[in-house]
N, C-alpha and C positions, 0 to 999 in steps of 0.2 A: 503494500500500499503506500502510496507516495503521499507527501503532504501538499497542500496548496497553499499558495503563497495569498495572503489577504488582497482583495482586490479593492478595499475602500468602499466607501458608501457610494461612491458615484454611479456603478452599475445599478445597485439595488434600488437608488432614489430613479433612476431612469425609468426602471419597470414599474415602481410605484405610480410615476407621473402618466406612464403610457396608459397604464390600467385605469388609472383615475379618469382619464380624459377619455378614454374609449367607453367607460361604463356610466359615468355622470353625466359626460358632455351631451349626449343626445337628449336626455331629459331636462338637463338644466337650461339648456339651449333652445328647447323646443323644436326639435329636429323633425322634418315633415315625417321622416319614415318610422319616427318613433310613435306616432301617435295614432289613433283609430285602427281601423283593420289592419293596415300595414304594419303596425306596431305588434298587433297580436300575431300576424303570420311570422314576422322576425322573430319573437318572442318563442313561437312554436318549433320554428326552423333552429334556433339555438339548443331548446330544450332537446330536440331530435338528434342533433350533433352531440351532444354530450352523452346523451343514450347510447350511440352507436360508438363512440369512444370508449363508455363503460364496458360495454359488450365485446369491444376489440382487445381490451387489456386482459392478457392471460391471468387464470388463477395460479398464484404460486404452487409448486408441488412441495409436499412434506414428504419427511421422511428423513435420511440421514443429514446432519447439519441443520436442521429446524429446529425451534423451539416450541415445546409442549406448554402453551401458555395456562392451561389448567393445572400444571405443577409448579406455578409461580405464585405462591402463598407466603406471605410473611413468616419468618418463625416464631417461636415461642419468647423471644428477646428483644 
């Protein structure tokens, strides 16, 4: 395993700014596509895309090297 050098706050703040602009901007500035029937279609399309992504991600295999979470209980002390 290699250690990563710290990148500083610039990449993280760029991601946060972009996410904030793409999520809040259309609602805040009353974008035409975010209102009415078009907004509902965009919302349904976004949920469908997320559901497809959720279905596409494979379920992790259990076996050697995995952790049995049912055995992770605190001790008596």
